[in-house]
Structures are given as structure tokens and as C-alpha cells.
N, CA and C atoms of all chains as a GROMACS GRO file, in nm:
protein
  543
    1MET      N    1   1.459   0.599   0.547
    1MET     CA    2   1.365   0.711   0.547
    1MET      C    3   1.372   0.780   0.412
    2SER      N    4   1.276   0.757   0.326
    2SER     CA    5   1.281   0.816   0.192
    2SER      C    6   1.225   0.957   0.200
    3LEU      N    7   1.306   1.054   0.159
    3LEU     CA    8   1.262   1.191   0.178
    3LEU      C    9   1.232   1.259   0.046
    4ARG      N   10   1.206   1.181  -0.056
    4ARG     CA   11   1.170   1.245  -0.181
    4ARG      C   12   1.028   1.301  -0.168
    5LYS      N   13   1.000   1.403  -0.246
    5LYS     CA   14   0.871   1.470  -0.237
    5LYS      C   15   0.760   1.372  -0.273
    6GLN      N   16   0.659   1.371  -0.195
    6GLN     CA   17   0.553   1.272  -0.215
    6GLN      C   18   0.419   1.338  -0.192
    7THR      N   19   0.336   1.335  -0.292
    7THR     CA   20   0.205   1.397  -0.277
    7THR      C   21   0.107   1.296  -0.218
    8PRO      N   22  -0.003   1.346  -0.167
    8PRO     CA   23  -0.108   1.259  -0.115
    8PRO      C   24  -0.151   1.148  -0.211
    9SER      N   25  -0.164   1.179  -0.339
    9SER     CA   26  -0.211   1.074  -0.430
    9SER      C   27  -0.107   0.962  -0.445
   10ASP      N   28   0.021   0.996  -0.446
   10ASP     CA   29   0.125   0.893  -0.449
   10ASP      C   30   0.118   0.807  -0.324
   11PHE      N   31   0.102   0.876  -0.212
   11PHE     CA   32   0.092   0.804  -0.085
   11PHE      C   33  -0.023   0.705  -0.086
   12LEU      N   34  -0.137   0.749  -0.135
   12LEU     CA   35  -0.255   0.663  -0.137
   12LEU      C   36  -0.232   0.542  -0.226
   13LYS      N   37  -0.166   0.561  -0.338
   13LYS     CA   38  -0.142   0.448  -0.427
   13LYS      C   39  -0.056   0.341  -0.360
   14GLN      N   40   0.037   0.384  -0.279
   14GLN     CA   41   0.131   0.284  -0.228
   14GLN      C   42   0.088   0.218  -0.099
   15ILE      N   43  -0.019   0.265  -0.035
   15ILE     CA   44  -0.053   0.204   0.094
   15ILE      C   45  -0.165   0.101   0.084
   16ILE      N   46  -0.218   0.083  -0.035
   16ILE     CA   47  -0.325  -0.017  -0.048
   16ILE      C   48  -0.269  -0.155  -0.015
   17GLY      N   49  -0.343  -0.231   0.067
   17GLY     CA   50  -0.299  -0.363   0.105
   17GLY      C   51  -0.217  -0.364   0.232
   18ARG      N   52  -0.181  -0.247   0.280
   18ARG     CA   53  -0.100  -0.241   0.401
   18ARG      C   54  -0.187  -0.223   0.524
   19PRO      N   55  -0.139  -0.267   0.638
   19PRO     CA   56  -0.212  -0.238   0.762
   19PRO      C   57  -0.205  -0.089   0.793
   20VAL      N   58  -0.318  -0.032   0.827
   20VAL     CA   59  -0.322   0.111   0.854
   20VAL      C   60  -0.395   0.141   0.984
   21VAL      N   61  -0.370   0.261   1.032
   21VAL     CA   62  -0.446   0.318   1.142
   21VAL      C   63  -0.520   0.438   1.085
   22VAL      N   64  -0.650   0.441   1.105
   22VAL     CA   65  -0.728   0.551   1.054
   22VAL      C   66  -0.794   0.620   1.171
   23LYS      N   67  -0.774   0.750   1.182
   23LYS     CA   68  -0.838   0.822   1.291
   23LYS      C   69  -0.946   0.913   1.234
   24LEU      N   70  -1.060   0.912   1.299
   24LEU     CA   71  -1.170   0.996   1.258
   24LEU      C   72  -1.167   1.128   1.333
   25ASN      N   73  -1.243   1.224   1.285
   25ASN     CA   74  -1.255   1.352   1.354
   25ASN      C   75  -1.305   1.335   1.496
   26SER      N   76  -1.388   1.231   1.515
   26SER     CA   77  -1.445   1.209   1.647
   26SER      C   78  -1.343   1.152   1.745
   27GLY      N   79  -1.228   1.111   1.694
   27GLY     CA   80  -1.126   1.055   1.782
   27GLY      C   81  -1.125   0.904   1.785
   28VAL      N   82  -1.222   0.843   1.722
   28VAL     CA   83  -1.226   0.697   1.715
   28VAL      C   84  -1.120   0.649   1.617
   29ASP      N   85  -1.062   0.537   1.652
   29ASP     CA   86  -0.947   0.483   1.581
   29ASP      C   87  -0.985   0.352   1.515
   30TYR      N   88  -0.940   0.328   1.394
   30TYR     CA   89  -0.966   0.200   1.330
   30TYR      C   90  -0.836   0.142   1.278
   31ARG      N   91  -0.812   0.014   1.307
   31ARG     CA   92  -0.693  -0.053   1.256
   31ARG      C   93  -0.735  -0.168   1.168
   32GLY      N   94  -0.671  -0.178   1.055
   32GLY     CA   95  -0.704  -0.290   0.968
   32GLY      C   96  -0.618  -0.283   0.844
   33VAL      N   97  -0.652  -0.369   0.748
   33VAL     CA   98  -0.578  -0.371   0.622
   33VAL      C   99  -0.656  -0.289   0.520
   34LEU      N  100  -0.589  -0.196   0.457
   34LEU     CA  101  -0.656  -0.108   0.363
   34LEU      C  102  -0.690  -0.183   0.234
   35ALA      N  103  -0.819  -0.197   0.207
   35ALA     CA  104  -0.860  -0.270   0.088
   35ALA      C  105  -0.863  -0.178  -0.034
   36CYS      N  106  -0.926  -0.063  -0.018
   36CYS     CA  107  -0.926   0.033  -0.128
   36CYS      C  108  -0.966   0.170  -0.079
   37LEU      N  109  -0.947   0.268  -0.165
   37LEU     CA  110  -0.981   0.405  -0.128
   37LEU      C  111  -1.004   0.486  -0.255
   38ASP      N  112  -1.052   0.609  -0.236
   38ASP     CA  113  -1.071   0.695  -0.352
   38ASP      C  114  -1.022   0.835  -0.321
   39GLY      N  115  -1.042   0.924  -0.414
   39GLY     CA  116  -0.988   1.059  -0.401
   39GLY      C  117  -1.052   1.143  -0.293
   40TYR      N  118  -1.163   1.097  -0.243
   40TYR     CA  119  -1.229   1.169  -0.134
   40TYR      C  120  -1.187   1.116   0.002
   41MET      N  121  -1.089   1.028   0.002
   41MET     CA  122  -1.047   0.961   0.124
   41MET      C  123  -1.154   0.869   0.181
   42ASN      N  124  -1.254   0.832   0.102
   42ASN     CA  125  -1.340   0.721   0.141
   42ASN      C  126  -1.254   0.596   0.138
   43ILE      N  127  -1.266   0.512   0.238
   43ILE     CA  128  -1.182   0.392   0.240
   43ILE      C  129  -1.262   0.268   0.277
   44ALA      N  130  -1.209   0.154   0.236
   44ALA     CA  131  -1.261   0.026   0.278
   44ALA      C  132  -1.148  -0.047   0.349
   45VAL      N  133  -1.178  -0.098   0.468
   45VAL     CA  134  -1.076  -0.162   0.551
   45VAL      C  135  -1.122  -0.302   0.586
   46GLU      N  136  -1.029  -0.397   0.583
   46GLU     CA  137  -1.060  -0.534   0.620
   46GLU      C  138  -1.002  -0.567   0.757
   47GLN      N  139  -1.065  -0.664   0.821
   47GLN     CA  140  -1.021  -0.706   0.954
   47GLN      C  141  -1.004  -0.587   1.046
   48THR      N  142  -1.109  -0.510   1.055
   48THR     CA  143  -1.103  -0.382   1.123
   48THR      C  144  -1.124  -0.396   1.273
   49GLU      N  145  -1.044  -0.324   1.348
   49GLU     CA  146  -1.066  -0.314   1.491
   49GLU      C  147  -1.094  -0.169   1.525
   50GLU      N  148  -1.193  -0.149   1.608
   50GLU     CA  149  -1.235  -0.014   1.643
   50GLU      C  150  -1.190   0.019   1.784
   51TYR      N  151  -1.116   0.125   1.800
   51TYR     CA  152  -1.066   0.165   1.930
   51TYR      C  153  -1.127   0.298   1.970
   52VAL      N  154  -1.190   0.299   2.085
   52VAL     CA  155  -1.244   0.423   2.138
   52VAL      C  156  -1.168   0.453   2.266
   53ASN      N  157  -1.106   0.568   2.274
   53ASN     CA  158  -1.021   0.603   2.389
   53ASN      C  159  -0.914   0.497   2.415
   54GLY      N  160  -0.860   0.444   2.308
   54GLY     CA  161  -0.754   0.347   2.324
   54GLY      C  162  -0.801   0.208   2.361
   55GLN      N  163  -0.930   0.192   2.374
   55GLN     CA  164  -0.984   0.061   2.412
   55GLN      C  165  -1.051  -0.006   2.294
   56LEU      N  166  -1.021  -0.133   2.274
   56LEU     CA  167  -1.082  -0.206   2.164
   56LEU      C  168  -1.231  -0.223   2.192
   57LYS      N  169  -1.311  -0.177   2.098
   57LYS     CA  170  -1.455  -0.180   2.120
   57LYS      C  171  -1.527  -0.280   2.031
   58ASN      N  172  -1.480  -0.294   1.906
   58ASN     CA  173  -1.552  -0.373   1.808
   58ASN      C  174  -1.456  -0.432   1.708
   59LYS      N  175  -1.500  -0.538   1.644
   59LYS     CA  176  -1.422  -0.589   1.532
   59LYS      C  177  -1.517  -0.608   1.414
   60TYR      N  178  -1.475  -0.565   1.298
   60TYR     CA  179  -1.557  -0.580   1.179
   60TYR      C  180  -1.477  -0.651   1.072
   61GLY      N  181  -1.546  -0.739   0.999
   61GLY     CA  182  -1.476  -0.805   0.889
   61GLY      C  183  -1.440  -0.707   0.779
   62ASP      N  184  -1.535  -0.622   0.746
   62ASP     CA  185  -1.514  -0.520   0.645
   62ASP      C  186  -1.576  -0.390   0.695
   63ALA      N  187  -1.509  -0.280   0.671
   63ALA     CA  188  -1.565  -0.152   0.711
   63ALA      C  189  -1.545  -0.050   0.601
   64PHE      N  190  -1.648   0.028   0.577
   64PHE     CA  191  -1.638   0.139   0.485
   64PHE      C  192  -1.645   0.268   0.565
   65LEU      N  193  -1.545   0.355   0.544
   65LEU     CA  194  -1.542   0.480   0.617
   65LEU      C  195  -1.553   0.596   0.519
   66ARG      N  196  -1.647   0.686   0.544
   66ARG     CA  197  -1.665   0.798   0.454
   66ARG      C  198  -1.555   0.901   0.477
   67GLY      N  199  -1.498   0.947   0.368
   67GLY     CA  200  -1.376   1.029   0.376
   67GLY      C  201  -1.388   1.159   0.451
   68ASN      N  202  -1.507   1.218   0.454
   68ASN     CA  203  -1.519   1.347   0.520
   68ASN      C  204  -1.498   1.337   0.671
   69ASN      N  205  -1.507   1.214   0.724
   69ASN     CA  206  -1.489   1.197   0.868
   69ASN      C  207  -1.344   1.173   0.908
   70LEU      N  208  -1.258   1.152   0.808
   70LEU     CA  209  -1.123   1.109   0.839
   70LEU      C  210  -1.034   1.223   0.883
   71LEU      N  211  -0.962   1.203   0.989
   71LEU     CA  212  -0.860   1.298   1.031
   71LEU      C  213  -0.728   1.262   0.964
   72TYR      N  214  -0.688   1.136   0.976
   72TYR     CA  215  -0.569   1.093   0.904
   72TYR      C  216  -0.572   0.944   0.875
   73ILE      N  217  -0.488   0.904   0.778
   73ILE     CA  218  -0.461   0.764   0.751
   73ILE      C  219  -0.313   0.743   0.775
   74SER      N  220  -0.279   0.645   0.857
   74SER     CA  221  -0.139   0.624   0.889
   74SER      C  222  -0.101   0.478   0.864
   75THR      N  223   0.017   0.456   0.809
   75THR     CA  224   0.066   0.320   0.802
   75THR      C  225   0.109   0.279   0.942
   76GLN      N  226   0.109   0.150   0.966
   76GLN     CA  227   0.101   0.105   1.104
   76GLN      C  228   0.232   0.047   1.154
   77LYS      N  229   0.312   0.134   1.214
   77LYS     CA  230   0.425   0.085   1.292
   77LYS      C  231   0.420   0.166   1.418
   78ARG      N  232   0.351   0.120   1.515
   78ARG     CA  233   0.302   0.213   1.616
   78ARG      C  234   0.364   0.186   1.751
   79LYS      N  235   0.402   0.293   1.821
   79LYS     CA  236   0.437   0.277   1.962
   79LYS      C  237   0.377   0.392   2.039
   80MET      N  238   0.335   0.370   2.156
   80MET     CA  239   0.271   0.473   2.240
   80MET      C  240   0.377   0.542   2.325
   81ILE      N  241  -2.954   4.191  -0.775
   81ILE     CA  242  -2.834   4.193  -0.860
   81ILE      C  243  -2.779   4.052  -0.867
   82THR      N  244  -2.761   4.003  -0.988
   82THR     CA  245  -2.703   3.870  -1.001
   82THR      C  246  -2.569   3.881  -1.073
   83PHE      N  247  -2.482   3.791  -1.043
   83PHE     CA  248  -2.350   3.790  -1.105
   83PHE      C  249  -2.336   3.660  -1.183
   84THR      N  250  -2.360   3.667  -1.312
   84THR     CA  251  -2.345   3.548  -1.394
   84THR      C  252  -2.246   3.579  -1.504
   85PRO      N  253  -2.118   3.565  -1.474
   85PRO     CA  254  -2.015   3.606  -1.570
   85PRO      C  255  -2.002   3.508  -1.684
   86ASN      N  256  -1.963   3.557  -1.796
   86ASN     CA  257  -1.923   3.466  -1.902
   86ASN      C  258  -1.776   3.430  -1.881
   87THR      N  259  -1.723   3.348  -1.967
   87THR     CA  260  -1.587   3.297  -1.946
   87THR      C  261  -1.484   3.409  -1.942
   88ASN      N  262  -1.498   3.508  -2.029
   88ASN     CA  263  -1.400   3.617  -2.033
   88ASN      C  264  -1.402   3.699  -1.905
   89GLU      N  265  -1.523   3.730  -1.858
   89GLU     CA  266  -1.534   3.808  -1.734
   89GLU      C  267  -1.474   3.730  -1.618
   90LEU      N  268  -1.499   3.600  -1.619
   90LEU     CA  269  -1.448   3.514  -1.512
   90LEU      C  270  -1.296   3.513  -1.513
   91GLN      N  271  -1.243   3.501  -1.631
   91GLN     CA  272  -1.098   3.501  -1.644
   91GLN      C  273  -1.039   3.632  -1.593
   92PHE      N  274  -1.106   3.743  -1.629
   92PHE     CA  275  -1.058   3.873  -1.585
   92PHE      C  276  -1.055   3.879  -1.434
   93TYR      N  277  -1.164   3.830  -1.375
   93TYR     CA  278  -1.175   3.833  -1.229
   93TYR      C  279  -1.064   3.751  -1.166
   94ILE      N  280  -1.044   3.631  -1.219
   94ILE     CA  281  -0.946   3.540  -1.158
   94ILE      C  282  -0.805   3.596  -1.172
   95PHE      N  283  -0.776   3.652  -1.288
   95PHE     CA  284  -0.638   3.694  -1.310
   95PHE      C  285  -0.608   3.831  -1.251
   96ASN      N  286  -0.707   3.916  -1.236
   96ASN     CA  287  -0.680   4.053  -1.195
   96ASN      C  288  -0.731   4.090  -1.057
   97ILE      N  289  -0.830   4.021  -1.009
   97ILE     CA  290  -0.894   4.065  -0.885
   97ILE      C  291  -0.874   3.964  -0.772
   98CYS      N  292  -0.897   3.839  -0.805
   98CYS     CA  293  -0.895   3.736  -0.700
   98CYS      C  294  -0.753   3.718  -0.646
   99HIS      N  295  -0.738   3.720  -0.518
   99HIS     CA  296  -0.605   3.706  -0.459
   99HIS      C  297  -0.554   3.564  -0.462
  100TYR      N  298  -0.643   3.466  -0.458
  100TYR     CA  299  -0.599   3.327  -0.455
  100TYR      C  300  -0.664   3.250  -0.569
  101PRO      N  301  -0.628   3.283  -0.693
  101PRO     CA  302  -0.691   3.215  -0.806
  101PRO      C  303  -0.657   3.068  -0.808
  102ARG      N  304  -0.535   3.036  -0.783
  102ARG     CA  305  -0.497   2.897  -0.756
  102ARG      C  306  -0.420   2.903  -0.626
  103PHE      N  307  -0.431   2.802  -0.552
  103PHE     CA  308  -0.363   2.804  -0.424
  103PHE      C  309  -0.213   2.822  -0.446
  104CYS      N  310  -0.150   2.914  -0.375
  104CYS     CA  311  -0.008   2.942  -0.392
  104CYS      C  312   0.069   2.878  -0.279
  105PRO      N  313   0.129   2.766  -0.302
  105PRO     CA  314   0.186   2.688  -0.193
  105PRO      C  315   0.331   2.718  -0.167
  106PHE      N  316   0.380   2.834  -0.208
  106PHE     CA  317   0.524   2.857  -0.199
  106PHE      C  318   0.577   2.838  -0.057
  107LEU      N  319   0.507   2.895   0.037
  107LEU     CA  320   0.555   2.887   0.174
  107LEU      C  321   0.551   2.744   0.226
  108VAL      N  322   0.444   2.673   0.195
  108VAL     CA  323   0.436   2.534   0.240
  108VAL      C  324   0.541   2.451   0.169
  109ASP      N  325   0.561   2.482   0.041
  109ASP     CA  326   0.657   2.407  -0.038
  109ASP      C  327   0.797   2.416   0.020
  110LYS      N  328   0.828   2.533   0.078
  110LYS     CA  329   0.960   2.551   0.136
  110LYS      C  330   0.983   2.459   0.255
  111CYS      N  331   0.874   2.415   0.317
  111CYS     CA  332   0.886   2.332   0.437
  111CYS      C  333   0.912   2.186   0.406
  112ILE      N  334   0.898   2.149   0.278
  112ILE     CA  335   0.913   2.007   0.247
  112ILE      C  336   1.052   1.961   0.288
  113GLY      N  337   1.058   1.851   0.360
  113GLY     CA  338   1.184   1.798   0.407
  113GLY      C  339   1.218   1.838   0.548
  114SER      N  340   1.147   1.934   0.602
  114SER     CA  341   1.179   1.973   0.740
  114SER      C  342   1.062   1.946   0.833
  115ARG      N  343   1.091   1.964   0.961
  115ARG     CA  344   0.989   1.938   1.061
  115ARG      C  345   0.883   2.048   1.055
  116ILE      N  346   0.762   2.007   1.079
  116ILE     CA  347   0.654   2.105   1.080
  116ILE      C  348   0.557   2.070   1.191
  117HIS      N  349   0.504   2.172   1.252
  117HIS     CA  350   0.411   2.154   1.362
  117HIS      C  351   0.276   2.205   1.313
  118ILE      N  352   0.176   2.119   1.319
  118ILE     CA  353   0.045   2.150   1.264
  118ILE      C  354  -0.057   2.157   1.375
  119VAL      N  355  -0.126   2.269   1.384
  119VAL     CA  356  -0.232   2.283   1.484
  119VAL      C  357  -0.366   2.258   1.415
  120MET      N  358  -0.444   2.170   1.474
  120MET     CA  359  -0.573   2.136   1.415
  120MET      C  360  -0.684   2.211   1.486
  121LYS      N  361  -0.803   2.194   1.434
  121LYS     CA  362  -0.916   2.267   1.490
  121LYS      C  363  -0.952   2.223   1.631
  122ASN      N  364  -0.940   2.094   1.659
  122ASN     CA  365  -1.004   2.042   1.779
  122ASN      C  366  -0.904   1.997   1.886
  123ASP      N  367  -0.823   2.091   1.938
  123ASP     CA  368  -0.732   2.062   2.049
  123ASP      C  369  -0.638   1.948   2.015
  124LYS      N  370  -0.596   1.943   1.892
  124LYS     CA  371  -0.503   1.839   1.852
  124LYS      C  372  -0.388   1.902   1.776
  125GLU      N  373  -0.267   1.849   1.795
  125GLU     CA  374  -0.152   1.900   1.722
  125GLU      C  375  -0.070   1.785   1.670
  126ILE      N  376  -0.008   1.809   1.557
  126ILE     CA  377   0.070   1.704   1.493
  126ILE      C  378   0.208   1.761   1.460
  127VAL      N  379   0.312   1.685   1.491
  127VAL     CA  380   0.446   1.726   1.450
  127VAL      C  381   0.504   1.615   1.363
  128GLY      N  382   0.563   1.655   1.251
  128GLY     CA  383   0.621   1.552   1.165
  128GLY      C  384   0.710   1.616   1.061
  129THR      N  385   0.771   1.530   0.978
  129THR     CA  386   0.852   1.579   0.867
  129THR      C  387   0.764   1.585   0.745
  130LEU      N  388   0.760   1.698   0.680
  130LEU     CA  389   0.670   1.717   0.567
  130LEU      C  390   0.728   1.653   0.441
  131LEU      N  391   0.653   1.558   0.386
  131LEU     CA  392   0.698   1.494   0.262
  131LEU      C  393   0.632   1.555   0.140
  132GLY      N  394   0.508   1.598   0.157
  132GLY     CA  395   0.439   1.656   0.043
  132GLY      C  396   0.299   1.699   0.080
  133PHE      N  397   0.234   1.766  -0.013
  133PHE     CA  398   0.098   1.812   0.011
  133PHE      C  399   0.031   1.830  -0.124
  134ASP      N  400  -0.098   1.863  -0.121
  134ASP     CA  401  -0.167   1.887  -0.247
  134ASP      C  402  -0.243   2.020  -0.241
  135ASP      N  403  -0.325   2.043  -0.342
  135ASP     CA  404  -0.397   2.170  -0.352
  135ASP      C  405  -0.486   2.200  -0.232
  136PHE      N  406  -0.532   2.096  -0.169
  136PHE     CA  407  -0.621   2.115  -0.054
  136PHE      C  408  -0.545   2.119   0.077
  137VAL      N  409  -0.413   2.119   0.067
  137VAL     CA  410  -0.325   2.111   0.184
  137VAL      C  411  -0.357   1.987   0.268
  138ASN      N  412  -0.394   1.879   0.203
  138ASN     CA  413  -0.379   1.749   0.267
  138ASN      C  414  -0.229   1.724   0.271
  139MET      N  415  -0.178   1.671   0.380
  139MET     CA  416  -0.033   1.663   0.392
  139MET      C  417   0.014   1.521   0.418
  140VAL      N  418   0.125   1.486   0.356
  140VAL     CA  419   0.190   1.359   0.384
  140VAL      C  420   0.307   1.388   0.478
  141LEU      N  421   0.307   1.322   0.592
  141LEU     CA  422   0.408   1.347   0.694
  141LEU      C  423   0.473   1.217   0.735
  142GLU      N  424   0.592   1.229   0.790
  142GLU     CA  425   0.665   1.111   0.834
  142GLU      C  426   0.714   1.132   0.976
  143ASP      N  427   0.733   1.020   1.044
  143ASP     CA  428   0.790   1.028   1.178
  143ASP      C  429   0.707   1.120   1.266
  144VAL      N  430   0.581   1.086   1.274
  144VAL     CA  431   0.481   1.178   1.328
  144VAL      C  432   0.455   1.156   1.476
  145THR      N  433   0.440   1.264   1.548
  145THR     CA  434   0.391   1.259   1.686
  145THR      C  435   0.260   1.334   1.694
  146GLU      N  436   0.163   1.269   1.755
  146GLU     CA  437   0.031   1.329   1.766
  146GLU      C  438   0.008   1.371   1.910
  147PHE      N  439  -0.036   1.493   1.929
  147PHE     CA  440  -0.061   1.544   2.064
  147PHE      C  441  -0.207   1.577   2.080
  148GLU      N  442  -0.261   1.534   2.192
  148GLU     CA  443  -0.397   1.574   2.223
  148GLU      C  444  -0.390   1.672   2.340
  149ILE      N  445  -0.440   1.790   2.324
  149ILE     CA  446  -0.425   1.893   2.426
  149ILE      C  447  -0.534   1.876   2.531
  150THR      N  448  -0.501   1.795   2.626
  150THR     CA  449  -0.590   1.774   2.741
  150THR      C  450  -0.513   1.818   2.864
  151PRO      N  451  -0.578   1.824   2.980
  151PRO     CA  452  -0.504   1.856   3.103
  151PRO      C  453  -0.381   1.768   3.124
  152GLU      N  454  -0.387   1.642   3.078
  152GLU     CA  455  -0.270   1.556   3.097
  152GLU      C  456  -0.174   1.562   2.979
  153GLY      N  457  -0.218   1.618   2.866
  153GLY     CA  458  -0.129   1.627   2.751
  153GLY      C  459  -0.091   1.491   2.694
  154ARG      N  460  -0.188   1.414   2.653
  154ARG     CA  461  -0.161   1.281   2.599
  154ARG      C  462  -0.084   1.289   2.469
  155ARG      N  463   0.004   1.194   2.449
  155ARG     CA  464   0.085   1.195   2.327
  155ARG      C  465   0.085   1.057   2.262
  156ILE      N  466   0.075   1.051   2.134
  156ILE     CA  467   0.083   0.926   2.059
  156ILE      C  468   0.191   0.941   1.955
  157THR      N  469   0.280   0.846   1.946
  157THR     CA  470   0.387   0.855   1.846
  157THR      C  471   0.368   0.750   1.739
  158LYS      N  472   0.367   0.790   1.614
  158LYS     CA  473   0.360   0.696   1.503
  158LYS      C  474   0.485   0.710   1.419
  159LEU      N  475   0.541   0.601   1.377
  159LEU     CA  476   0.647   0.607   1.278
  159LEU      C  477   0.584   0.594   1.140
  160ASP      N  478   0.662   0.578   1.041
  160ASP     CA  479   0.615   0.563   0.905
  160ASP      C  480   0.537   0.688   0.862
  161GLN      N  481   0.443   0.673   0.775
  161GLN     CA  482   0.389   0.792   0.712
  161GLN      C  483   0.241   0.807   0.736
  162ILE      N  484   0.195   0.932   0.738
  162ILE     CA  485   0.053   0.954   0.747
  162ILE      C  486   0.008   1.052   0.641
  163LEU      N  487  -0.118   1.037   0.600
  163LEU     CA  488  -0.184   1.137   0.518
  163LEU      C  489  -0.281   1.210   0.608
  164LEU      N  490  -0.256   1.338   0.629
  164LEU     CA  491  -0.338   1.419   0.718
  164LEU      C  492  -0.440   1.495   0.637
  165ASN      N  493  -0.566   1.481   0.672
  165ASN     CA  494  -0.674   1.549   0.603
  165ASN      C  495  -0.666   1.699   0.629
  166GLY      N  496  -0.659   1.777   0.521
  166GLY     CA  497  -0.640   1.920   0.535
  166GLY      C  498  -0.759   1.995   0.590
  167ASN      N  499  -0.872   1.926   0.593
  167ASN     CA  500  -0.997   1.987   0.636
  167ASN      C  501  -0.991   2.051   0.774
  168ASN      N  502  -0.914   1.989   0.863
  168ASN     CA  503  -0.917   2.032   1.002
  168ASN      C  504  -0.794   2.113   1.042
  169ILE      N  505  -0.710   2.143   0.945
  169ILE     CA  506  -0.587   2.214   0.978
  169ILE      C  507  -0.618   2.361   1.003
  170THR      N  508  -0.563   2.413   1.111
  170THR     CA  509  -0.579   2.554   1.143
  170THR      C  510  -0.452   2.631   1.117
  171MET      N  511  -0.338   2.579   1.161
  171MET     CA  512  -0.216   2.657   1.153
  171MET      C  513  -0.097   2.566   1.126
  172LEU      N  514  -0.003   2.618   1.047
  172LEU     CA  515   0.121   2.544   1.020
  172LEU      C  516   0.237   2.622   1.078
  173ILE      N  517   0.326   2.553   1.150
  173ILE     CA  518   0.441   2.619   1.211
  173ILE      C  519   0.566   2.546   1.164
  174PRO      N  520   0.639   2.605   1.070
  174PRO     CA  521   0.758   2.537   1.021
  174PRO      C  522   0.864   2.526   1.129
  175GLY      N  523   0.927   2.410   1.135
  175GLY     CA  524   1.034   2.391   1.231
  175GLY      C  525   0.987   2.380   1.375
  176GLY      N  526   0.858   2.379   1.396
  176GLY     CA  527   0.806   2.374   1.532
  176GLY      C  528   0.823   2.236   1.594
  177GLU      N  529   0.832   2.233   1.725
  177GLU     CA  530   0.852   2.106   1.795
  177GLU      C  531   0.726   2.058   1.863
  178GLY      N  532   0.620   2.134   1.857
  178GLY     CA  533   0.496   2.092   1.920
  178GLY      C  534   0.481   2.151   2.058
  179PRO      N  535   0.370   2.120   2.122
  179PRO     CA  536   0.345   2.175   2.255
  179PRO      C  537   0.436   2.109   2.358
  180GLU      N  538   0.462   2.179   2.463
  180GLU     CA  539   0.539   2.120   2.569
  180GLU      C  540   0.453   2.024   2.649
  181VAL      N  541   0.507   1.908   2.676
  181VAL     CA  542   0.427   1.808   2.748
  181VAL      C  543   0.492   1.778   2.881
   0.00000   0.00000   0.00000
């Protein structure tokens, strides 16, 4: 557990290429590999799975998510 | 009445009148390294260890638990790190453990 101070921009640099969970303000969840992102938290995700209420709804090869809708971006080691 | 200040007037305003000329993160900065409980706008709460933040109070957290405040009190636990969008943050509670579930 690395506890050195880490700003959002550092975090963003290091998570590219990693599997992530992205939650939108609407509560919809997306899991995939983070292809790229920018300072507005706009992101592009590959092999995306869309979860609504915990249920898999859709799969997309590539997805672009506009940053203003994002609640959080999380790296993916997940347990319920 | 229009307010179109030149640079000097603007500087005067920022340095002498405006209470938050640049965001003053001292209190948030003190929380780095400890647990923090974050209340969001939409019946959601997040508890995690604060790793860092930026001018917009977007926050990097670790070892995060996400709570959805519903009648059943659903909880989701994520390990590793998250970047939380500061847009929806309502309240920060240092050392908080989150809602009782």
C-alpha cells in the first residue's frame, strides 16, 4: 500500500492500460481497459462491459465516456 | 453598471477582497494519509484513505468502500485506488467511518 502523496494527474498517468471500473453519475457502471483519457476525465475504454444495477447489459469494443458524467474511475480489484 | 476591471483592479480584488482567491486546501491537506468519509450529492457516500487531491478537490483514494443510501443500505467495496470526481462532493468528514449499515 503506497501512501505517498498522489495527485489526480499522477493517478491518471499511471492507470492507462489497466482494467478499470468507471461509475457514472447515473449509477451505470463500465468495466474495461483504459485506453486513454484527458484532463477533463473524458476517457476511452476498450472491451467495455456496461452494468446497470449490477447486471451486465451491454458489451462494447470501444467506448468513449464524456468526463462530466463520471463519478469515479477505479482500478479493478473488486469484491462485493 | 458594468464591472470591467483592468489587471490592477482585478489583482486588488483578488488579494484584498476575495476570500478564496486560490483554493486553500489546508484542511483537506491535513487529511492526507488518513481515513476520510465523503458525502456526495446523490445519496451516495464514500469512505477511503486520502492519497491526494487537486484544486478542484478531485480526490485520489485507496481502500475504498462505496455506500449507496437506500432502504437496504447497499455497500460496494473496492480495493486499489480511485479518482473521485469532485463535482458531486458535498461534505468531507475526516476520520469518518461512513454510515452505519
